[in-house]
N, C-alpha and C positions, 0 to 999 in steps of 0.2 A: 637657873636654879642653883642655890649654894649647896655646899657639902651637907649641911644639917638637913636641909629639905630633902636632899637625895636619900639620906639615911632614914628619915621618917617614912618616905615613900617606899623604900626597900623593906622596912619593917612591916608596913601595912600589907604589902604584897606577900611577904613571907607568912604573916598571920593568916591571911585569906587562904593561902595554899594549905596551911596546917588544918584550918577549919574544913576546907573542901576535902582534904584527905581523910579527916576524921569522919565526915559524913559518908564518904565512900566506904570506909571500913564498917560503919554502922549499917548501911544499906546491904552490903555484902554479907555481913554477919546475920542480919535479919533474914535474908533470902536463904542462907544455908540452914537456919534454924527451922524454916517452914517445912512441913511434911511434903513428900513427893507424891503427886497423884497422876496417874496415867489415864488419859482420855482416849477411848477408841470410838471412832465414828462409823456409823453404818448407814446414815441417811435419815429419811423420814421428814415429817413436817418441820422439825426443829432446824433442818438444813435446807429448807425449801424457799422458793421464790414465787411470788405472785405477780400478776401483771400490774396491779395497782395496790395502794395501801389498804384498800377496802376489799381486796380479793381474799376471802376467808375460807373458801371451800373448793374452788376450781383452780387449783395450783399444781405444780409439779414438784414432787419430793426429791430430795437429794441433789440440790443444785449448788450448795455451798460446800467447800471443803472444811473439815473440822478445824484446820489451822486458821481459817478465816473467822470462825466463831470465837476461837480463843483470842485472837488478835483484837476482835471487836469488844472484848470484855476484859479490859485491863485490871478491873477490880479483883480478878482471880489472883493476881500477884500478891494480894494481901492475905490470901487464904492458904495458898500452896504453891510449890514449884510444879510447873505443869510440863508434861511431855504428852504429845498427841500423835495419833496415827489414824489414818483413814483406812479401815479394813475393807469396806465396800460402801457404795453410795446409792442405795435403792429405797424404794418405798416398802413399808413393812409387809404388804401382801406378797412381795417377792421373796420373803424369807423362807428358807428350807433347812432341813436337818444338816445338809452339807455345810451351810454357812454357820449354823449353830456349832457344829463340831469345830470349825476353824476358829470361832470366837473363844470357845472353851480352851482349845489347845494354845491359843495365843496368850490368854490370861494365865494359864498354868505355866507356860514357858517364862513369861515375864516375871511372875511371882517367884519362880525357882531361881531365875538368873539374878534378880535384883531384890534382895531382902529390904532395901531401903524404901521401896514403894509402900506407901501407907494404905493406898486403896485404889480402886479402879472406877471410872465412870464410862458408861456406854450410852451413846446417843442412839435413838431408835424411833421409828415411826410408831404411833400409839395403837394402831389397829391390831397388831400381833405382838406388841411389846411384852405383855404378860406371859406369852408363850416362850419367848426367848429368855425372859427372866427366870421362868420356872425351869427350863432346860439347864441353864447355867447354875441354878440353885442346886440341881442334882449332880452336876458334873465338874464344876471347878474345884480345884484342890488347894484352897488357901483359906486361912481364917480371916484374911483381910477383906474389908467390905467391897462388894461389887454393886455399884449403884446404876440402875438403868433409868434413863431420863428421856423425855420427849417433849413435845409441845402440841397444843391444840390449835394454835394459829401459826401461819407461816412467818418466817423471819422478817419478811418485808411488811407485815401487817401493822396497823395501828394497835398499840398495846399488845404486841406480841409477847407471849408468855415464855418463849424459849430462853432468853438471856437470864432471867431470874431463876428459872428452873435449873439451868446449867450451873449457875453460881451456887445454888443451894445443894445440888448434887455433889459438887466438889467439896462443899463444907461437910457433908455426910461422909464422903469417902476419906476425908482428912481427919475425921473424928476418931479418937482412940476408943470411944464408947461404942462405935459401930462394929467393932471386931466381933467375930463369932456369931454374927446375926445373919450370915448367909447373903444371898442376893436380895436387894431391895429395890423398890420403885419409889423414886422421889420426884413428886410433881405437886405444884400448888401448895408448897410449904408442908406437905404431908408425906410421911414415910409408911409405905405398905410393904409387907413381906411378899416375896415373889410367889409364895404358895397360894395365898388367899387373895392378893390384890388383883382386881379386874376392872376393865374399862366399863363405865356405867353411863357415859354420856357421849353422844356423837360430836358435839361442838363445844360444850361448856368447859371452862378451864379446870373446874373441879371434877375431873373425869374418872379418877381411880378411887375405889373403895375396897375395903375388906369387910363384906357385909356382916357376917356373924361375929367375927372376932375383933374387928376394929383395927385402928392404926397401930403400928409399932411405935411411932413417935412423930414429932413435929420439928420443923426448922423455923425458928423464930429469930428476930433480930439479935437476941442475946445468945444465940447458939443452938446447937442440936440437942434435943431432949427426947430420951427414950422412956417408954412406959411399960413395954412388954417385950418379949423376945420369942423367937420360934422354938418350939419344943420337939418338933419332928426332925428326923435325920436330914442332913444337908451338907453340902460342900465337903469339908475334910472328913466328915462322918459318913459320907455316902459310899456305897459299894460300887457305883458305876464308874467305868473308865472309858472315856471316848476314844482314847488312843488304841484301844483293842477292838473297836467297832469299824467295820469296813462297808457294811451294807445295812440299809434301813428297811425293815419289813413293812409292808403296807398295813396300816391300822386306820380304820374309818370310824366316823361318828354318824349315827343314825338317830334322828329325832322322832319322838313319838307325838302323836296328836290324835284327835278324835277320828276314828275310821282309817287310821294309817294302814296301808297295805304291807304285806310281807315280801313282795317281789323285789324290793330294793335289796333286802338282806340276802335273798336268793341269788341276786346278781353279784353281790359282793363275795359270796361263797365261791361262785364260779370264776370270779376275777382274781382269786388267789389271796384274798385278804387274810392276814394271820391273826388279826384282832379287830374287834368291833366294840365301840363304846356306845351304849344306849344313853341318849339324852332324854331321859324319861320324864313323863308328867308326874307331879307330886313327888313321892319318895322313890322314884326310879321305875315307874310303871310303863307298860307298853300295851298296845292293842292286842286282841287275841290272835290276829293274823301274824303280827310281829313275833309274838311269843312262840308260835309254832316254828317259825323260821329260826329264831334264836336257839331253840332246842336242836334243830337240825345242824346249826353251826357248831354248837358245843360238842355234838356227837361226832363231828368230823375233826375235833381237836382245835377248833378256833376258840381263842379266849374272848369271852364276852364280859364286859364290866358295865354295871348299871350305875349311872350318875343321874343327877336331877337337873332338869331344865329351869327350875325355879331360881337358881342362882344362890340359894342359901339352904342350910339344913343338911342333915346327914341321910345317906341311903344305908339302911340296915339290912343285913342278911335275913331272909325269911324262907319259909318252907317252899313256896312256889319258885323262888329264885334257885334254891338248892336243887329242886327237881329238874330245873332247866339247865343246871350247870353254870349259872350266871354268878359272877362275883360282885360283891357290894363295893361301891366306890367311895364310901364314907362321905366326906363333904367336899371332895375334889370336884371342881367344875368339869363338865364333859371334855372340853378341849385340853384340859390339864391332865385328866385321867388318860387321855390318848397318848400324851407325851411320855408319861410314866410307863404305860404299857409298851410303847414302842421301844423305849430304852431297855426295858426288861426283856423283851423278845430278842432284841439285837444283842443282848448280853448272854443269851442262851438260857434264861431262867424258865423253869417249868411252872405248871399251874399252882402247885402248893407254894412255891417261892413267890409267885406273883401275888397270891393271897396274903402272904406275909408282908410284902413291901407296901401293900395298900394300907396296912395297919401302922407301918413304921415311917412312911414318908408323907 
């Protein structure tokens, strides 16, 4: 090779190095410009494994680590910078207020320590997902979005919905428009508020709805679009502080039906229940036997809230409820009224204050 050829080869190599270096700078700059999203894993179907690709119901939740889900979804790198942590790895029926408190305190600490975080994603089993979301809606202290996501099919299944749900949840958490909307549920390209969103199907991928009030927004290929926002108190506007709570009082839910006996309520009174939520027929009604025992409960200082088992519509205060000392649960679902009541009692609120929070949250 003559001297000229060597010079040409050297110039080509140098040019390629400059191009490579320029590309590296572009990639690095792009990564730095992306918002930071923190993903917390708790388990559930989205982190589950089945025996075969057609195992759609008889599987074990919480078998993948959250880092494995992130690694298997490289497309997330185009949406946000990701940090991930496995908090617990359980099925959602195993969720407890103790775990809820840990999740709320973890999010509060991360939000306070790192203002660069744009939002949070929480993976969760769908059976009690809405309860965790509602608890966090009442207790996290940040205006940044907290997006709870799950899956209806295990990660090993044909057409598993988990990867797309997780991808879309990160898009919501990274969206500036998602701020100040509290905790949200993002599944099947739909965004529901933690307050109203509820699971309405055992196996279908369109599992969550907000019956009366509808979606907050959608996640489409062209981006995240919001059409309404929560109006009740939540997150940074909430008075509840989990850091000050060390014990969780017992609060139960009792369903009404034709001929329902009152002895279950009598048992709860003896068992030390501090609050009872009636999952009532229609607009929060109960059987005559139940009504008698609810009056006995309120006479002993137990807080009783009437909600509706119908899944939609409001429960309005009436004279018979007032005579029995029962509070109206508005349009809160029974299991969500239970969480609000448990937080209120754990925070030391009395009956007039609890009546107030039912109007505000």
